[in-house]
BAMARZA-613739 format. One line per field, with one value per residue: residue in three letters; x, y, z of N, C-alpha, C in turn. Coordinates in steps of 0.05 Angstrom, whole numbers. Example, Ala and Ser with C-alpha at 12.3 -4.5 7.8 and 13.67 -1.06 7.14 Angstrom:
// BAMARZA-613739
zagu	c(ALA/SER)
nx	c(264/257)
ny	c(-114/-45)
nz	c(156/142)
cax	c(246/273)
cay	c(-90/-21)
caz	c(156/143)
cx	c(264/258)
cy	c(-66/1)
cz	c(156/157)
END
This chain:
// BAMARZA-613739
zagu	c(MET/ILE/THR/ILE/TYR/ASP/ILE/ALA/GLN/PHE/THR/GLY/PHE/SER/PRO/THR/THR/VAL/SER/LYS/VAL/PHE/ASN/GLY/TYR/SER/ASP/VAL/SER/GLU/LYS/THR/ARG/ARG/LYS/ILE/LEU/ASP/ALA/ALA/ASP/GLU/LEU/GLY/TYR/VAL/PRO/ASN/ALA/HIS/ALA/ARG/SER/LEU/THR/THR/LYS/ARG/SER/TRP/MET/ILE/GLY/VAL/LEU/PHE/ILE/GLU/PRO/SER/GLY/ALA/GLY/ILE/LEU/HIS/PRO/TYR/PHE/GLY/GLY/VAL/ILE/GLU/GLY/PHE/LYS/GLN/VAL/ALA/THR/SER/LYS/GLY/TYR/ASP/LEU/MET/PHE/ILE/SER/LYS/ASP/VAL/GLY/GLY/LYS/ARG/SER/SER/TYR/LEU/GLU/HIS/CYS/LYS/ILE/ARG/GLY/ILE/ASP/GLY/VAL/VAL/VAL/VAL/LEU/PRO/ASP/ALA/SER/ASP/PRO/TYR/PHE/GLN/GLU/LEU/LEU/GLU/SER/ASN/ILE/PRO/CYS/VAL/LEU/LEU/ASP/GLN/GLU/SER/THR/VAL/LYS/SER/THR/VAL/TYR/SER/ASP/ASN/ALA/GLU/GLY/VAL/ARG/GLN/ALA/VAL/SER/TYR/LEU/HIS/SER/ILE/GLY/HIS/ARG/LYS/ILE/ALA/HIS/ILE/GLY/GLY/GLY/PRO/THR/PHE/ALA/GLY/GLU/HIS/ARG/LEU/ASN/GLY/TYR/GLN/GLN/ALA/MET/GLN/GLU/LEU/GLY/LEU/THR/ILE/ASN/PRO/GLN/HIS/ILE/VAL/GLN/GLY/SER/TYR/ASP/TYR/THR/ILE/GLU/SER/GLY/SER/ARG/ALA/MET/GLU/GLU/LEU/MET/LYS/ALA/ASP/GLU/LEU/PRO/THR/ALA/ILE/PHE/ALA/ALA/GLY/ASP/ASN/LEU/ALA/VAL/GLY/ALA/MET/MET/ALA/MET/LYS/ARG/ARG/GLY/LEU/ARG/VAL/PRO/GLU/ASP/ILE/SER/LEU/ILE/GLY/PHE/ASP/ASP/ILE/GLU/MET/ALA/LYS/PHE/LEU/THR/PRO/ALA/LEU/THR/THR/VAL/ARG/GLN/ASN/THR/TYR/VAL/LEU/GLY/SER/ARG/ALA/ALA/ASP/MET/LEU/ILE/TYR/SER/ILE/GLU/GLY/GLY/GLU/ASP/VAL/GLN/GLN/GLY/VAL/ILE/PRO/VAL/GLU/LEU/VAL/ILE/ARG/ASP/SER/CYS/ARG/SER/LEU)
nx	c(17/11/41/43/96/120/104/129/183/183/171/207/192/179/150/115/99/72/31/4/-18/-57/-90/-112/-88/-72/-22/12/42/8/34/67/28/1/40/47/-5/-10/31/9/-35/-9/19/-22/-44/-86/-120/-125/-185/-203/-157/-147/-192/-183/-138/-155/-202/-250/-304/-303/-348/-405/-472/-530/-590/-652/-711/-766/-829/-858/-850/-816/-764/-694/-698/-719/-715/-685/-652/-611/-571/-554/-533/-493/-457/-445/-422/-376/-342/-340/-319/-270/-244/-238/-283/-338/-406/-469/-536/-587/-637/-698/-695/-656/-621/-670/-700/-741/-718/-694/-670/-625/-609/-594/-551/-515/-508/-483/-439/-434/-402/-422/-481/-516/-575/-626/-677/-707/-758/-791/-831/-824/-812/-768/-730/-724/-702/-651/-632/-625/-584/-512/-488/-454/-489/-514/-563/-604/-645/-675/-684/-644/-621/-585/-558/-517/-537/-557/-582/-618/-624/-683/-724/-700/-695/-749/-763/-732/-758/-812/-802/-780/-825/-858/-827/-836/-887/-928/-980/-1019/-1004/-999/-992/-969/-961/-914/-934/-933/-876/-805/-779/-824/-852/-815/-813/-865/-867/-828/-854/-898/-872/-845/-887/-910/-868/-866/-912/-958/-1023/-1046/-1086/-1128/-1150/-1112/-1070/-1052/-1043/-1000/-987/-941/-906/-889/-902/-917/-971/-993/-984/-1017/-1068/-1070/-1069/-1118/-1152/-1137/-1156/-1209/-1215/-1245/-1222/-1173/-1102/-1047/-998/-959/-923/-893/-876/-842/-809/-834/-886/-897/-897/-940/-980/-978/-995/-1048/-1069/-1065/-1103/-1149/-1149/-1117/-1058/-987/-936/-976/-1028/-1023/-966/-910/-869/-821/-786/-724/-698/-697/-675/-710/-732/-711/-725/-779/-839/-869/-798/-781/-780/-744/-723/-659/-631/-570/-557/-513/-473/-499/-497/-440/-424/-451/-425/-373/-385/-405/-361/-325/-351/-348/-294/-282/-299/-336/-372/-439/-461/-488/-507/-524/-542/-532/-581/-605/-641/-665/-678/-724/-772/-824/-851/-883/-882/-927)
ny	c(-24/44/98/162/170/145/178/225/210/202/252/287/322/336/288/315/360/334/310/355/374/334/340/389/438/507/531/515/520/529/506/467/436/417/385/345/322/304/266/231/212/186/146/118/129/122/160/151/153/152/164/215/242/241/273/324/335/332/302/300/297/318/336/326/356/349/377/365/372/348/295/277/274/259/260/307/364/409/390/355/385/422/389/364/405/420/374/368/409/399/346/353/380/343/324/280/262/257/236/267/248/239/192/146/88/60/86/142/208/276/322/349/314/270/292/300/248/224/255/299/350/396/423/423/452/439/472/488/477/523/518/471/445/414/430/484/476/455/500/536/514/504/480/487/512/518/548/535/571/603/652/679/703/681/638/622/636/619/634/638/697/711/751/786/752/745/797/802/765/785/836/822/798/843/873/848/860/844/857/839/802/743/706/646/621/597/583/590/592/606/618/622/666/707/707/721/772/796/793/827/876/884/889/935/972/974/998/968/940/898/844/816/765/742/723/664/616/561/498/489/450/452/419/385/371/408/455/446/446/499/526/510/537/590/595/604/657/721/747/723/719/745/725/685/681/630/605/562/512/461/476/507/468/437/476/482/432/433/475/453/412/443/462/505/538/541/581/608/622/635/660/633/630/599/581/561/526/469/403/381/426/447/408/406/416/472/489/511/578/606/623/615/584/576/518/487/525/547/503/495/544/543/501/523/564/536/504/544/562/516/512/552/604/661/697/710/694/715/693/712/687/702/701/681/699/652/649/616/580/589/637/691/748/803)
nz	c(0/-17/17/52/60/18/-23/-7/-14/-69/-90/-65/-26/44/91/125/95/53/82/100/52/39/82/76/91/88/82/41/-21/-84/-128/-104/-79/-124/-149/-111/-108/-161/-162/-124/-152/-194/-168/-145/-95/-38/7/78/107/160/190/171/189/245/248/227/253/227/190/136/106/72/79/40/32/7/-2/-32/-58/-101/-110/-149/-135/-141/-195/-209/-252/-236/-197/-216/-245/-206/-165/-192/-204/-151/-131/-162/-144/-88/-84/-108/-69/-30/-3/13/-6/26/30/67/113/152/177/212/216/216/253/271/264/271/220/240/282/251/223/266/285/242/239/205/167/144/110/49/27/-15/-48/1/51/84/120/147/210/224/188/204/254/240/214/255/283/298/255/194/138/71/33/-23/-66/-27/25/78/141/173/151/94/27/-40/-105/-167/-208/-207/-214/-252/-295/-309/-323/-369/-402/-406/-427/-477/-501/-503/-539/-587/-598/-564/-517/-483/-436/-401/-338/-313/-251/-201/-152/-78/-69/-58/-108/-140/-119/-127/-182/-196/-174/-207/-256/-248/-237/-285/-322/-302/-309/-364/-376/-382/-376/-324/-327/-280/-288/-317/-287/-261/-213/-214/-180/-124/-140/-191/-236/-299/-301/-266/-294/-337/-314/-295/-343/-365/-331/-342/-394/-386/-381/-395/-438/-480/-469/-511/-503/-458/-398/-365/-301/-298/-338/-341/-326/-371/-411/-395/-402/-457/-475/-456/-486/-537/-534/-534/-585/-595/-619/-610/-634/-659/-642/-587/-556/-520/-462/-421/-359/-337/-375/-384/-404/-443/-467/-515/-551/-558/-597/-617/-607/-542/-522/-469/-401/-382/-327/-293/-270/-257/-243/-199/-163/-158/-137/-89/-64/-58/-22/22/38/51/98/130/137/172/158/174/153/131/70/6/-56/-120/-180/-248/-302/-368/-427/-473/-538/-577/-614/-596/-594/-628/-671/-667)
cax	c(0/26/37/53/125/127/100/150/207/179/171/228/181/178/125/98/87/53/9/-11/-34/-80/-107/-125/-75/-69/5/27/38/-8/52/75/4/-5/60/41/-30/-4/46/-9/-50/9/26/-46/-47/-113/-119/-140/-205/-204/-133/-150/-212/-170/-119/-168/-227/-272/-312/-301/-374/-425/-499/-547/-618/-669/-739/-780/-855/-872/-845/-797/-738/-670/-705/-727/-695/-668/-634/-588/-550/-544/-517/-468/-438/-437/-405/-350/-326/-337/-301/-243/-232/-235/-307/-358/-433/-488/-563/-598/-666/-707/-693/-629/-622/-697/-714/-747/-702/-694/-646/-603/-600/-581/-525/-498/-502/-464/-415/-434/-387/-439/-504/-528/-604/-637/-706/-716/-786/-790/-852/-816/-799/-742/-712/-718/-683/-625/-624/-618/-561/-486/-477/-453/-509/-519/-590/-610/-673/-686/-671/-638/-602/-566/-543/-511/-557/-551/-605/-618/-636/-709/-738/-687/-702/-776/-762/-722/-779/-834/-792/-778/-853/-866/-812/-846/-914/-949/-989/-1036/-985/-1009/-971/-975/-942/-903/-944/-920/-848/-787/-776/-850/-859/-797/-820/-890/-859/-814/-874/-914/-854/-839/-911/-913/-847/-872/-938/-978/-1044/-1047/-1113/-1127/-1156/-1088/-1051/-1062/-1021/-997/-980/-913/-889/-879/-905/-932/-1000/-1000/-985/-1041/-1092/-1069/-1077/-1147/-1164/-1131/-1173/-1236/-1216/-1263/-1206/-1148/-1077/-1033/-973/-958/-898/-897/-854/-824/-812/-854/-911/-901/-903/-968/-997/-977/-1013/-1076/-1077/-1069/-1129/-1170/-1147/-1100/-1030/-964/-942/-995/-1050/-1012/-937/-905/-842/-817/-763/-706/-684/-692/-664/-730/-743/-703/-735/-807/-849/-844/-778/-790/-765/-744/-702/-640/-616/-546/-558/-486/-460/-513/-486/-412/-422/-460/-403/-352/-394/-407/-334/-315/-362/-337/-266/-279/-309/-359/-391/-462/-458/-511/-500/-545/-530/-545/-596/-606/-664/-658/-700/-728/-793/-851/-862/-884/-887/-954)
cay	c(0/69/116/189/169/138/202/243/201/205/281/302/339/323/276/335/375/316/307/380/375/316/349/414/461/529/542/501/534/514/490/444/420/404/364/323/309/290/242/212/199/169/123/104/132/126/170/137/172/153/179/243/253/245/296/349/338/334/277/304/289/339/326/338/355/357/376/372/361/336/266/270/267/267/263/335/376/428/377/343/405/434/370/358/428/419/350/372/426/386/323/363/389/321/318/261/271/238/246/269/244/239/165/136/61/52/102/170/229/301/326/356/290/254/304/295/219/218/273/316/376/418/414/439/448/446/478/484/482/540/510/446/451/401/448/507/467/454/527/549/500/514/465/503/506/536/543/542/581/612/675/675/722/666/619/632/629/624/630/652/724/705/775/796/734/750/823/797/751/803/857/810/796/870/883/836/869/834/875/823/781/729/693/621/623/573/580/605/584/628/625/630/693/726/709/736/800/805/797/851/899/888/899/963/989/977/1012/949/934/870/833/797/739/732/712/639/602/532/490/493/428/459/396/388/370/434/475/440/455/528/536/507/560/615/596/613/687/735/753/707/735/738/712/675/674/609/606/539/499/441/490/515/444/431/496/476/409/442/491/435/399/462/471/529/532/557/608/621/634/646/657/621/630/585/588/539/514/441/390/377/451/451/387/408/427/486/491/531/601/603/636/594/588/559/502/478/546/548/482/499/567/534/485/541/579/518/496/567/562/492/517/573/629/669/715/700/703/713/692/715/678/714/684/692/691/635/652/593/582/589/664/703/777/812)
caz	c(0/-19/40/48/59/-10/-39/1/-27/-97/-97/-52/-4/70/98/137/73/40/100/99/27/41/104/69/102/68/81/21/-47/-104/-144/-88/-76/-150/-153/-92/-117/-186/-154/-111/-174/-209/-151/-136/-66/-28/35/99/116/190/200/163/207/271/245/221/269/209/178/107/95/69/76/19/41/-16/7/-57/-53/-124/-111/-170/-122/-156/-224/-213/-270/-222/-178/-228/-251/-181/-150/-208/-199/-123/-128/-175/-126/-62/-85/-114/-44/-11/12/2/-2/38/31/95/116/180/187/216/228/219/273/263/277/256/203/258/295/231/219/289/286/221/241/181/170/134/95/27/27/-41/-47/28/59/108/139/160/235/225/173/221/275/228/207/279/295/290/233/170/117/49/23/-50/-69/-2/38/106/153/190/135/67/7/-68/-121/-193/-209/-217/-223/-276/-317/-318/-337/-396/-417/-411/-445/-503/-512/-510/-562/-612/-603/-545/-496/-465/-427/-377/-322/-298/-230/-188/-125/-57/-65/-60/-136/-150/-110/-140/-211/-197/-170/-231/-277/-241/-240/-314/-334/-293/-321/-393/-378/-390/-356/-315/-324/-258/-298/-332/-268/-251/-200/-214/-153/-117/-149/-218/-253/-324/-294/-254/-316/-353/-299/-295/-370/-368/-316/-357/-418/-378/-379/-415/-462/-479/-474/-535/-495/-431/-385/-345/-281/-301/-364/-339/-327/-398/-426/-389/-415/-486/-479/-452/-509/-560/-530/-541/-612/-597/-628/-601/-624/-677/-626/-562/-552/-494/-452/-395/-342/-328/-397/-379/-428/-464/-478/-543/-568/-561/-622/-624/-587/-523/-512/-440/-386/-374/-302/-294/-246/-251/-228/-173/-146/-152/-120/-63/-52/-49/2/45/47/65/125/144/143/192/149/191/139/118/42/-12/-84/-140/-205/-272/-321/-395/-444/-496/-557/-596/-634/-585/-594/-654/-671/-675)
cx	c(18/20/47/83/135/125/122/176/206/182/194/218/181/151/105/84/66/28/-9/-29/-59/-99/-118/-113/-70/-41/23/21/22/10/60/51/-2/14/54/16/-26/12/28/-26/-33/16/2/-51/-77/-112/-135/-159/-206/-181/-136/-170/-200/-152/-134/-193/-251/-279/-307/-326/-393/-452/-514/-576/-636/-698/-756/-807/-868/-869/-826/-769/-715/-675/-715/-706/-676/-646/-608/-565/-537/-525/-491/-448/-428/-416/-377/-331/-320/-317/-273/-228/-232/-260/-324/-385/-450/-516/-573/-628/-673/-705/-664/-631/-651/-713/-718/-730/-703/-669/-622/-592/-584/-553/-505/-490/-481/-439/-412/-420/-405/-461/-511/-558/-615/-667/-717/-746/-786/-811/-845/-801/-772/-721/-704/-699/-655/-614/-614/-594/-535/-473/-477/-474/-507/-546/-592/-639/-687/-671/-666/-619/-581/-549/-538/-532/-547/-576/-602/-631/-663/-723/-727/-694/-730/-778/-752/-744/-802/-826/-789/-806/-863/-853/-822/-876/-935/-955/-1006/-1020/-995/-986/-982/-953/-934/-912/-927/-893/-830/-784/-802/-858/-841/-804/-846/-884/-845/-833/-889/-897/-849/-864/-915/-893/-853/-899/-960/-998/-1044/-1077/-1112/-1133/-1132/-1066/-1063/-1039/-1023/-990/-950/-895/-879/-881/-919/-962/-1009/-1003/-1010/-1066/-1093/-1078/-1107/-1162/-1161/-1149/-1202/-1238/-1234/-1248/-1180/-1124/-1065/-1006/-974/-929/-905/-872/-835/-829/-833/-882/-918/-909/-932/-988/-1000/-996/-1042/-1086/-1082/-1096/-1152/-1168/-1131/-1071/-1010/-944/-964/-1017/-1041/-982/-932/-875/-841/-794/-750/-687/-676/-685/-685/-738/-736/-714/-765/-814/-872/-824/-784/-771/-767/-721/-684/-628/-593/-545/-530/-471/-473/-501/-457/-408/-431/-439/-380/-360/-396/-379/-320/-325/-350/-309/-261/-289/-334/-379/-415/-463/-484/-501/-524/-533/-546/-560/-595/-630/-654/-682/-701/-753/-821/-863/-863/-890/-916/-952)
cy	c(25/86/144/190/162/163/223/236/206/234/297/321/322/310/296/352/359/313/332/383/358/324/377/439/482/539/525/514/516/497/465/425/404/381/340/308/293/264/221/197/178/143/107/106/136/135/153/157/174/169/209/257/259/269/322/355/342/306/277/294/312/326/341/334/366/354/384/357/346/306/258/263/276/268/291/349/396/414/368/362/417/415/364/380/427/396/355/388/411/363/332/373/368/313/297/272/249/251/245/264/245/211/156/109/51/67/131/189/254/302/332/332/272/265/298/266/212/235/291/342/400/407/434/432/458/449/474/491/497/532/484/452/437/417/472/500/465/482/542/536/513/498/483/494/526/528/552/549/586/637/669/696/707/646/631/621/634/617/646/679/722/729/786/778/739/777/819/784/770/825/847/808/823/880/872/841/860/854/861/798/769/716/668/619/596/570/595/594/608/637/635/658/714/729/724/766/812/810/823/877/905/899/929/981/994/991/994/943/904/863/812/768/726/723/688/624/572/524/491/471/431/435/403/389/396/455/471/451/486/539/532/529/586/617/602/643/698/741/738/726/728/724/705/671/653/608/582/525/476/453/498/491/436/450/490/453/416/458/473/420/417/473/497/521/551/557/622/635/648/640/647/622/616/596/563/530/485/427/387/402/454/430/387/419/445/486/515/553/601/619/615/602/567/542/492/500/550/528/487/523/559/517/503/555/561/510/519/568/539/498/542/600/636/686/699/711/700/713/693/709/689/692/696/682/676/636/629/599/586/616/675/733/783/836)
cz	c(0/5/33/47/32/-28/-33/-13/-57/-106/-86/-31/22/74/110/115/58/56/100/74/29/63/100/81/80/65/63/-6/-66/-121/-130/-85/-101/-155/-135/-101/-143/-180/-141/-132/-188/-194/-141/-107/-59/1/54/112/146/201/194/182/235/270/243/238/251/198/148/93/95/65/54/27/18/-8/-17/-57/-76/-125/-133/-159/-139/-186/-230/-230/-257/-207/-192/-233/-226/-167/-166/-203/-170/-119/-139/-156/-100/-63/-92/-90/-22/4/-3/9/9/39/60/94/146/192/189/229/233/240/263/278/261/238/220/272/276/226/242/291/266/221/217/186/162/116/73/26/1/-39/-19/32/85/128/155/186/237/210/190/243/264/223/232/293/286/268/208/149/95/38/-6/-53/-43/8/67/116/169/175/107/47/-21/-85/-147/-190/-222/-229/-249/-300/-327/-333/-366/-414/-425/-431/-473/-516/-520/-535/-588/-614/-584/-523/-475/-457/-401/-362/-308/-277/-218/-159/-104/-49/-67/-90/-148/-143/-124/-170/-215/-194/-194/-253/-272/-245/-270/-328/-327/-307/-351/-397/-388/-368/-350/-311/-302/-267/-312/-313/-255/-238/-205/-185/-149/-128/-177/-238/-279/-319/-283/-275/-333/-340/-299/-322/-375/-354/-331/-381/-412/-377/-401/-441/-460/-482/-501/-529/-466/-422/-363/-327/-282/-327/-363/-339/-356/-416/-421/-402/-445/-492/-476/-476/-534/-558/-538/-569/-616/-603/-616/-624/-640/-662/-601/-561/-524/-487/-425/-379/-333/-350/-390/-406/-450/-479/-508/-562/-571/-589/-616/-601/-569/-518/-482/-427/-375/-347/-302/-269/-238/-234/-201/-154/-139/-134/-91/-49/-42/-23/26/56/61/94/142/154/160/183/164/176/128/90/27/-41/-102/-167/-229/-288/-348/-410/-468/-515/-576/-613/-623/-582/-622/-651/-679/-694)
END
């Protein structure tokens, strides 16, 4: 078995320096660190996790808490990109990931208890549920946490610039002649409320009248079925809109299906814009114009912020990730 002494002999550095690299000490130059890590890869060195934990007083384990009500779990389109970005940064810095639940060893426990039992160094919370008392308990603890799609004064947060994305979408529709713009919302979620506020602000800034019948809330799960139900409700309005901004791509897909059942076409009858830029968006017919949020950057930024906290950083940080409008075929000029 390869040891740090073999790496020291191979590289010419002292065993102490080699040990510092694997234990994450900051007083080693990047050039030296790179040489030692490259040598470790070449020699096939595998660090002893138990020994490293004893040395650093850390478990080198990060908890992943995903509170998502639709039942899609890790198949949720938001989750994959976020966790991939998070994982790339976390593993590159020596951390492993563990999913957190309320059950440990077959017994019911809180998230905080689970973290303590497993010795978790920190937790990334994806789409947190502010109404969950177990989440609030974790939030109030001294365990480092980073929250995605939530606001907090006690823990660091990172989220997409939702309101700006909606402003871009509504401004684009206005620029191609639309004045009767409706909104299918994402319910009382952090993103849903920000996107609704962005829609209202954009309409006001452009001098457009908001028809109350043209704001219909989908449910907080952002599913295709929810979008379909919302569109059925919207089609009961006294006057149909010429364009719709949907707070999520799945909502937009559901709206598109409901319109098709009623004999309406996108974009010939109603133009449509979503939010997220999920994988299927570009394969729809017509391909969906949407606001792209960079889930990979959301995840990688969250990992940087959490590791900063784990390693002693005390500042509560807030990261707002830019978005961009991706124009495809689901909107037409009037």
